[in-house]
N, C-alpha and C positions, 0 to 999 in steps of 0.2 A: 851927753854925757849920760844920759840914762832913759830910757825908752821901754815902756811897757805898754804892749799892746793886745787886744783880745783876749786877754788871760782868762783862765775858766777853774775854778776848782770848788770841790765840794767834798764834804765828808760823807752825807747822805744824798744821794741823787735828785731827791725831791726838795731839798734846799740848798739850791745854788749860790753863793757869795756874789753880791753885784759889784765886780770889781771895775772901777773907771780906768782908763787909759791914764797914763800918767806919762809928760816929755818935761824934764829938766835939764837946764842948761849948767855948765860950771859953776858954781857958787847959787845957784837957785836954790830955793827954800820951798818944803812944802809940809804943811802938819794935814795928818790923817787922824779926822776926831769923830768918834764913835763909841755906842756902849758895848759890853762886855756881849761878843758872840756874833759882832756884826761883822768880823774879819780882818779886823784892822791887824792883828799879830799874826793872820795868815800872809796877807799881804808883803809883811814885813820878812818875814820868812822867804818869801817867794824871792824878791826884790835883793836879798842878801844870800842868795844859793844855794837855802837851806832845805826847800820844799819845792820840786818841781811842781809846776802848773800843769792840770790837764789838757789844757789848751794853750794857746799863746804865747807870745815872745817876748823875751824882755833882753835888751842891749844896754851893754855897760861899757862908754868910751867905745864903740864901735865893734865890740865883740860879745856875740851872741852867748848870755851865761850859759844856756842850756845844751849848747853845743857842746861844751866840755861836761867831762864825768871823771869822778874820781880823784886821783890825785891831781891832775890839770883844774877841775875844777876847784879843789882843796888850795890850790897855790893860787890861781887867779884872785877868789876869796881873800886869802890872807895879803897877797900886794894893793889889791883895789878899794876893799869894800871894811871900814871901820864898823861894827856893830856894838852898841850899847844897852844890853839886858836890861829888863826891870829890876831884876836884881843882880847886883853886881858879879860877874862871873869873872872872879878875881880868886888866886888862889892864897888863902886865908898864912898858910905856914912861910910863904913869902914875903920878903920885903916888897916895897913899891917899886922900886927898881930893877928886882930880881921879876916883877911879875909883866913888869915892860921889856924887859930885853927878852922873854921867853917869847913874847909876840914877834919881836923882832927877829929870834931865831927861827920859827917856825914859815916865816915869808920869806926869809932869805935876805934881808936888808940890817943895814949897819944902825947903830944906835945914838947916832951923834945927835939926835934931836931929843932924846931924853930929857936933860938937864934943861931944854928952852921951854918944851911943854910943860914941865914941873913948875916952873917958875911962873908963866902965865895962868896956871889954873890955879896958883895960891897953894900949893900942898910939897914946893920944893922941900920944905924943911920937914920932909915926912919920907924922904926920900929912902933913908934908911930903916924905915918903920915897917915892923912887920904889919899885915894888912888886917889883921884880926884886932889890933890895938886903936884902929881908927875910927873915928865916930863916921856915923851913916852916911852923912852929908862929903864925907872925905872920901870915903870909898867910892862913892858914887863918881867923885870926880878923878880918883883914879881908874874908874870903868871908861871914864871918857878920854884920859891920858892914853889909856893902851889902844882903845881904837883908832886914836890919833898919831900912835908911836909909828905905822910905817906908810905916813904924808896919802890916806887914801883917797881917791879919785869920791866916794860915796859913802857918805856918812848915814847910816840906819839907827836910830834910837826908839828903842819900845819901853814907854811907860816911862821916861828918863825922870820925873816928877812925882809919881804915884805917892812915895813913901817921905816926900820931903815936906818944911813947912813952908809959909809963903813964901818968905824971904829966900831962902835956900832953894826953892823950886823957880822964881825968878833968876836967881845966880845962874843957875845950870843952863836955863834956857839962853839967858844972854853967853854964856861960854860957847854953848852949842854954837851959836851963829857966829860968833866973833872966830873962831877956830874954821869953822865953814870956807867963810871966807878967806880968812888968812892962806887957808889949801887949794882957795879955789875949787872945794867939794862940793857935790850937791847933797844939801840935806833933807832927809825925810824924818819928821818925828809922829810917831804915831802915839796916841793918849787917848783917853777918856776924859783927861783933866781939863774943866774948863779954863782953867786958869791959863792955859798956854794961848788961849785964841787971841789975844790981844797984842801976841808977840809974834808971829808969822801972818801974814797976810793972805797968801796963798795958801787955801782951805779947799780939801773935800771933805767931807760928813758921810760918812758910811751907814748905810740905812737898813741893816741886816740881811736875812738872805731872800732870795727869789719865790 
């Protein structure tokens, strides 16, 4: 499902990130943990088709991600990758439902799963609510729902618990794991939050730059 090998990236040539190879089958989970500046978000952006590595290759479900470019890469990402950013990238003036339908529109997929996803995430009653009326925890769940709206093969989560209290943090990780298993999607969580370590056994610790 996900294979990343021989990746190389740096912002300054004398400070290259130590980037491990990654191999995940459908339904498998990986936690990438490390301090700020260790390259965690850089890896996530490369896996998500947002940042091209200087060297190496990333394959998702048999497709070489960076053999695609422009509109083809955007379309592939929209159909196959669900990304949950640290701060919810959802449009505040729109309702929860409208945000999810927008994700469907850009990927060309239908929206028949929206109600089911919202129910499973415990925010179905917020379907018609505008995003700017939601609590932080609810907004994070909407971000998860939007990432799942297109039944992705790969789910990437960047610091999904950073701004949440202990109870909500545990709930969000549990929801991510459950939904990844339901969709048989590979799940990668990138975080510095030590609370997440107990929830995912397959882990990579980032150690900074070479």
